Structures are given as structure tokens and as C-alpha cells.
Residue frames as qw, qx, qy, qz and C-alpha x, y, z in Angstrom:
[[0.322, 0.473, 0.363, 0.736, 118.58, 14.69, 11.57],
 [0.127, -0.298, -0.370, 0.871, 118.36, 18.24, 12.81],
 [0.241, 0.763, 0.577, -0.163, 115.17, 20.30, 12.49],
 [0.353, 0.092, 0.306, 0.879, 115.52, 22.72, 9.62],
 [0.226, -0.347, -0.300, -0.859, 112.11, 24.23, 9.47],
 [0.278, 0.001, 0.638, -0.718, 109.16, 24.70, 11.85],
 [0.332, 0.391, 0.857, -0.042, 106.69, 23.04, 9.46],
 [0.313, 0.854, 0.316, -0.269, 105.70, 26.28, 7.78],
 [0.666, 0.578, 0.069, 0.467, 108.89, 26.81, 5.80],
 [0.181, -0.942, 0.195, -0.207, 110.26, 29.12, 8.45],
 [0.678, 0.344, -0.515, 0.395, 113.98, 28.55, 9.01],
 [0.694, -0.707, -0.123, 0.057, 114.93, 27.98, 12.61],
 [0.395, 0.628, -0.401, 0.538, 117.94, 29.87, 13.86],
 [0.751, -0.523, -0.356, 0.191, 119.41, 28.85, 17.19],
 [0.079, 0.815, -0.291, 0.494, 121.10, 31.46, 19.38],
 [0.781, -0.159, -0.509, 0.325, 123.56, 29.95, 21.82],
 [0.502, -0.807, -0.161, 0.265, 124.72, 31.39, 25.21],
 [0.543, -0.316, 0.237, 0.741, 128.00, 32.56, 23.48],
 [0.234, 0.684, 0.041, -0.689, 125.87, 34.73, 21.28],
 [0.058, -0.219, 0.791, 0.569, 126.53, 32.65, 18.17],
 [0.674, 0.329, 0.147, -0.644, 123.72, 32.09, 15.72],
 [0.269, -0.151, 0.921, 0.239, 123.24, 28.66, 14.08],
 [0.610, 0.280, -0.216, -0.709, 121.18, 28.22, 10.92],
 [0.633, -0.081, 0.755, -0.150, 119.61, 24.73, 11.12],
 [0.750, 0.609, 0.105, -0.235, 118.73, 24.83, 7.39],
 [0.581, 0.712, -0.381, 0.099, 122.33, 25.15, 6.26],
 [0.895, -0.366, -0.112, 0.230, 123.91, 23.66, 9.39],
 [0.561, 0.283, -0.137, 0.765, 126.30, 26.59, 9.74],
 [0.284, -0.628, -0.349, 0.635, 126.98, 29.44, 12.01],
 [0.263, 0.677, 0.358, 0.586, 125.89, 32.86, 10.72],
 [0.225, -0.127, -0.269, 0.928, 126.04, 36.52, 11.74],
 [0.217, 0.641, 0.461, -0.574, 123.43, 39.20, 12.15],
 [0.187, 0.493, -0.424, -0.737, 124.45, 40.43, 8.66],
 [0.054, -0.048, -0.939, -0.335, 123.32, 37.04, 7.28],
 [0.070, 0.546, 0.788, -0.275, 119.91, 37.46, 9.04],
 [0.172, 0.634, 0.044, -0.753, 119.59, 40.97, 7.60],
 [0.123, 0.276, -0.725, -0.619, 120.26, 39.53, 4.14],
 [0.001, -0.276, -0.960, -0.052, 117.64, 36.83, 4.69],
 [0.135, 0.637, 0.515, -0.557, 115.18, 39.48, 5.73],
 [0.199, 0.580, -0.247, -0.750, 115.79, 41.53, 2.58],
 [0.143, 0.122, -0.876, -0.443, 115.38, 38.37, 0.50],
 [0.672, -0.163, -0.085, -0.717, 112.05, 37.73, 2.15],
 [0.549, 0.025, -0.828, 0.110, 113.17, 34.52, 3.80],
 [0.633, -0.610, -0.033, -0.476, 111.11, 33.78, 6.93],
 [0.558, 0.164, -0.707, 0.402, 113.07, 32.74, 9.93],
 [0.656, -0.697, -0.126, -0.261, 112.49, 32.27, 13.66],
 [0.315, 0.506, -0.638, 0.488, 115.31, 32.78, 16.24],
 [0.796, -0.519, -0.235, -0.202, 115.09, 30.64, 19.25],
 [0.271, -0.712, 0.607, -0.228, 117.26, 30.46, 22.41],
 [0.583, 0.288, -0.757, -0.069, 119.15, 27.14, 22.03],
 [0.086, 0.087, -0.863, 0.491, 118.81, 26.26, 25.71],
 [0.300, 0.247, 0.631, -0.671, 115.20, 27.21, 26.44],
 [0.224, 0.385, 0.795, 0.411, 113.66, 27.11, 22.95],
 [0.084, 0.756, 0.412, -0.501, 112.13, 30.57, 23.64],
 [0.490, 0.672, 0.365, 0.418, 111.36, 32.67, 20.61],
 [0.358, -0.676, -0.038, 0.643, 113.70, 35.64, 20.56],
 [0.484, 0.478, 0.448, 0.580, 113.21, 36.72, 16.97],
 [0.026, -0.952, -0.259, -0.160, 111.87, 40.20, 18.06],
 [0.506, -0.788, 0.183, 0.301, 115.00, 40.89, 20.12],
 [0.646, -0.084, 0.486, 0.582, 117.37, 39.80, 17.28],
 [0.341, 0.679, 0.461, 0.460, 115.54, 41.84, 14.68],
 [0.209, -0.975, -0.074, 0.019, 115.75, 44.87, 17.02],
 [0.616, -0.568, 0.320, 0.443, 119.48, 44.24, 17.38],
 [0.565, 0.290, 0.503, 0.586, 119.89, 44.22, 13.56],
 [0.097, 0.907, 0.299, 0.282, 118.15, 47.55, 13.38],
 [0.450, -0.857, 0.115, 0.223, 120.43, 48.91, 16.07],
 [0.655, -0.245, 0.448, 0.557, 123.52, 47.75, 14.11],
 [0.410, 0.595, 0.466, 0.510, 122.16, 49.22, 10.85],
 [0.106, -0.973, -0.165, -0.121, 121.48, 52.58, 12.60],
 [0.573, -0.714, 0.222, 0.335, 124.97, 52.62, 14.18],
 [0.671, 0.095, 0.466, 0.569, 126.57, 52.21, 10.74],
 [0.056, -0.358, 0.169, 0.917, 125.39, 55.56, 9.63],
 [0.153, -0.244, -0.735, -0.614, 122.48, 54.29, 7.54],
 [0.129, 0.234, 0.632, -0.728, 120.02, 55.97, 9.90],
 [0.162, -0.365, -0.697, -0.596, 116.46, 55.54, 8.75],
 [0.381, -0.683, -0.619, 0.070, 114.56, 56.21, 12.05],
 [0.075, 0.691, -0.062, 0.716, 114.38, 59.99, 12.89],
 [0.208, 0.056, -0.685, 0.695, 115.23, 60.96, 16.45],
 [0.433, -0.100, 0.114, -0.889, 111.75, 62.53, 16.84],
 [0.780, -0.032, -0.459, -0.423, 110.13, 59.26, 15.83],
 [0.589, 0.022, -0.734, 0.337, 112.26, 57.26, 18.26],
 [0.031, -0.099, 0.490, -0.866, 111.33, 59.70, 21.07],
 [0.639, -0.081, -0.052, -0.763, 107.64, 59.31, 20.33],
 [0.769, 0.022, -0.618, -0.162, 107.96, 55.60, 20.13],
 [0.393, 0.068, -0.715, 0.574, 109.68, 55.43, 23.49],
 [0.286, -0.113, 0.291, -0.906, 107.07, 57.70, 25.04],
 [0.726, -0.076, -0.358, -0.582, 104.41, 55.19, 23.95],
 [0.528, 0.012, -0.819, 0.223, 105.86, 52.44, 26.17],
 [0.131, -0.245, -0.690, 0.668, 103.65, 52.14, 29.26],
 [0.342, 0.094, -0.034, -0.934, 100.96, 54.34, 27.66],
 [0.622, 0.237, 0.592, -0.454, 97.37, 53.04, 27.51],
 [0.675, 0.632, -0.088, -0.370, 97.74, 53.01, 23.69],
 [0.216, -0.570, 0.770, 0.186, 100.82, 50.81, 23.67],
 [0.587, 0.107, 0.802, -0.004, 99.00, 47.74, 22.52],
 [0.579, 0.737, 0.305, -0.168, 97.70, 49.52, 19.41],
 [0.031, 0.822, -0.402, -0.402, 101.07, 50.82, 18.19],
 [0.392, -0.234, 0.823, 0.338, 102.43, 47.59, 16.65],
 [0.466, 0.527, 0.706, 0.085, 99.32, 47.07, 14.53],
 [0.221, 0.926, 0.104, -0.288, 99.27, 50.74, 13.52],
 [0.205, -0.682, 0.567, 0.414, 102.98, 50.68, 12.55],
 [0.441, 0.029, 0.850, 0.287, 102.55, 47.49, 10.48],
 [0.393, 0.737, 0.549, -0.034, 99.37, 48.88, 8.73],
 [0.074, 0.925, -0.113, -0.355, 101.26, 52.16, 8.02],
 [0.252, -0.484, 0.715, 0.437, 104.23, 50.33, 6.47],
 [0.453, 0.305, 0.811, 0.210, 101.95, 48.15, 4.32],
 [0.291, 0.878, 0.344, -0.165, 100.12, 51.32, 3.16],
 [0.089, -0.785, 0.395, 0.469, 103.47, 52.98, 2.39],
 [0.392, -0.144, 0.823, 0.385, 104.43, 50.01, 0.17],
 [0.398, 0.575, 0.710, 0.079, 101.05, 50.03, -1.67],
 [0.154, 0.941, 0.105, -0.281, 101.21, 53.83, -2.22],
 [0.284, -0.597, 0.558, 0.502, 104.69, 53.51, -3.53],
 [0.399, 0.160, 0.829, 0.359, 103.62, 51.01, -6.13],
 [0.272, 0.794, 0.542, -0.049, 100.55, 53.16, -7.09],
 [0.045, -0.888, 0.134, 0.437, 102.69, 56.32, -7.33],
 [0.332, -0.363, 0.703, 0.514, 105.20, 54.54, -9.54],
 [0.369, 0.405, 0.791, 0.272, 102.45, 53.26, -11.90],
 [0.151, 0.902, 0.353, -0.199, 100.72, 56.71, -11.98],
 [0.134, -0.807, 0.302, 0.489, 103.98, 58.57, -12.82],
 [0.372, -0.136, 0.786, 0.474, 105.01, 56.12, -15.48],
 [0.305, 0.579, 0.736, 0.174, 101.60, 56.33, -17.13],
 [0.033, 0.889, 0.232, -0.394, 101.36, 60.15, -16.89],
 [0.047, -0.779, 0.362, 0.509, 104.33, 60.85, -19.12],
 [0.674, 0.174, 0.666, 0.268, 104.09, 58.20, -21.80],
 [0.479, 0.628, 0.435, 0.433, 105.00, 59.79, -25.18],
 [0.080, -0.995, -0.064, 0.000, 106.01, 63.09, -23.52],
 [0.479, 0.638, -0.408, 0.444, 109.49, 64.73, -23.67],
 [0.365, -0.639, 0.455, -0.501, 109.30, 64.53, -19.86],
 [0.963, -0.075, -0.185, -0.184, 109.09, 60.75, -19.99],
 [0.731, 0.270, -0.448, 0.439, 112.90, 60.25, -19.65],
 [0.019, -0.474, 0.444, -0.760, 113.15, 62.70, -16.78],
 [0.752, -0.341, 0.103, -0.555, 110.20, 61.00, -15.03],
 [0.939, 0.078, -0.328, 0.061, 111.87, 57.64, -15.57],
 [0.478, 0.380, -0.499, 0.615, 115.14, 58.89, -14.02],
 [0.319, -0.447, 0.352, -0.758, 113.29, 60.39, -11.03],
 [0.912, -0.225, -0.038, -0.341, 111.48, 57.13, -10.43],
 [0.820, 0.209, -0.447, 0.290, 114.77, 55.30, -10.53],
 [0.136, 0.407, -0.492, 0.758, 116.12, 57.66, -7.86],
 [0.641, -0.354, 0.153, -0.664, 112.87, 57.22, -5.86],
 [0.937, 0.015, -0.331, -0.111, 113.24, 53.50, -6.22],
 [0.588, 0.275, -0.540, 0.536, 116.74, 53.59, -4.76],
 [0.152, -0.410, 0.385, -0.813, 115.58, 55.72, -1.83],
 [0.720, -0.220, 0.193, -0.629, 112.76, 53.47, -0.93],
 [0.647, 0.242, -0.714, -0.112, 114.37, 50.09, -1.58],
 [0.053, 0.157, -0.849, 0.503, 114.54, 49.24, 2.13],
 [0.523, 0.135, 0.483, -0.689, 110.69, 49.33, 2.32],
 [0.705, 0.314, -0.331, -0.543, 110.06, 47.31, -0.85],
 [0.814, -0.207, 0.533, -0.099, 109.64, 43.62, -0.35],
 [0.101, -0.450, 0.755, 0.466, 111.96, 41.63, -2.52],
 [0.780, 0.265, -0.300, -0.481, 110.76, 39.67, -5.58],
 [0.860, -0.247, 0.437, -0.086, 110.86, 35.97, -4.76],
 [0.885, 0.142, 0.342, 0.282, 113.78, 34.18, -6.34],
 [0.475, 0.800, -0.054, 0.364, 115.47, 37.34, -7.61],
 [0.676, -0.192, -0.272, 0.657, 118.91, 38.11, -6.17],
 [0.131, -0.940, -0.166, 0.267, 119.07, 41.47, -4.44],
 [0.491, 0.786, -0.118, 0.357, 121.16, 44.17, -6.32],
 [0.703, -0.248, -0.244, 0.621, 124.65, 44.59, -4.78],
 [0.193, -0.864, -0.102, 0.454, 125.79, 47.90, -3.45],
 [0.346, -0.333, 0.514, 0.711, 128.46, 47.98, -6.18],
 [0.229, 0.415, 0.738, 0.481, 125.78, 47.61, -8.86],
 [0.069, -0.887, -0.442, 0.109, 123.75, 50.40, -7.31],
 [0.311, -0.734, 0.139, 0.588, 126.71, 52.66, -7.10],
 [0.348, -0.057, 0.639, 0.684, 127.70, 51.95, -10.64],
 [0.135, 0.649, 0.698, 0.271, 124.17, 52.70, -11.78],
 [0.185, -0.901, -0.237, 0.312, 124.16, 55.99, -9.85],
 [0.362, -0.513, 0.365, 0.687, 127.53, 56.95, -11.31],
 [0.288, 0.257, 0.706, 0.594, 126.35, 56.22, -14.87],
 [0.015, 0.815, 0.573, 0.082, 123.18, 58.24, -14.22],
 [0.290, -0.823, -0.016, 0.488, 125.19, 61.19, -12.82],
 [0.361, -0.255, 0.527, 0.726, 127.54, 61.14, -15.84],
 [0.202, 0.525, 0.723, 0.400, 124.51, 61.10, -18.13],
 [0.104, -0.907, -0.382, 0.141, 122.96, 64.10, -16.32],
 [0.350, -0.667, 0.177, 0.634, 126.26, 66.00, -16.39],
 [0.348, 0.079, 0.655, 0.666, 126.60, 65.40, -20.18],
 [0.073, 0.716, 0.637, 0.276, 123.07, 66.79, -20.69],
 [0.242, -0.882, -0.185, 0.360, 123.75, 69.88, -18.53],
 [0.395, -0.428, 0.398, 0.709, 126.95, 70.55, -20.47],
 [0.259, 0.343, 0.712, 0.556, 125.01, 70.20, -23.79],
 [0.054, -0.860, -0.505, -0.045, 122.40, 72.67, -22.53],
 [0.363, -0.774, 0.009, 0.519, 125.06, 75.11, -21.49],
 [0.438, -0.145, 0.486, 0.743, 126.53, 75.38, -25.02]]
């Protein structure tokens, strides 16, 4: 029987010399897009070189980011990338990973606190509906940073587009009503 997990529930993905990725849990070949989906779903995985058993997860995750960035869904500003590159070889390089991780955790916590505060501030007010719509748009914009709910299927792009179209139609109707 093939090894499916590393004992901690982490799925083992083997990367072969031909650059193919093999999911030992499902006994199937997968793509980088599958790994991106697993990441968004909160699935823990480890990518190892099939020949040497070396952990190459970092390299594969970086490759996923590069592919996402090349598709036009750029999230990393050029200035940020320049500053990050400049930190390589710097005496502070060892501190950067921990700082970035803490910053992202703080961003997620602040997002949740902001959401709670905005929802509570407008309860019973005529601005409540506007605040709710603004929060929905804020949610959509920050979805990439929000860890997924365990067991909940991620919303599809079609669902998100349909929701945004419905929201736009609703806003257009309200604008037309105000113009009369």
C-alpha cells in the first residue's frame, strides 16, 4: 500500500523528473491548479521529489504564485516584489519570513474585526443595507486572504460573477429610482 499521509494528515504529493505531480492520497496525477485548489480549501500537503524524497513544497508553492500572477490576477505589487528581492542577502533576510507570516495573520484578524464592527455599527439604520453590500464587495476583494471554512466547498467563479451581476442590477435599479 502506498503512503498517503505523513502521519499528521498532510497529503504527500510526489513530483517526478518529468515534472508530473502524483497525489498519493487519491493515487492520481494532478496539476498545479489542483494544488492551488487544495490550498484554498485548507488541505495540508507536502510536495517531495520522487527520486530523492527532498521536500520541495516551497518551490512548488512559489511556482503556483508565479502562474497565478502570469494569468493577470496580479496580487503582488511591483514595488513589493522589488523590496522583497532586495532583502535577499541582507542581514535581515532571516527575519522576513516570520514578519510576512505575522503580517498576513494580522491582516486576517483585522479583516474579521472590521467586518464585525461594520455590521454592528449600522444595525437598525437605513445605512445597514449599504454597509452590508459594501461588506460583500470587501469580502470578494479579500477572499484570497481568508482561510476557507473546513468542509465548506469554495464558491465557484460563476457563482461569484452571478452574485456580482445581481448586485450591479440591484444598484442600477436603485439609481434609476433615485433619478425619477
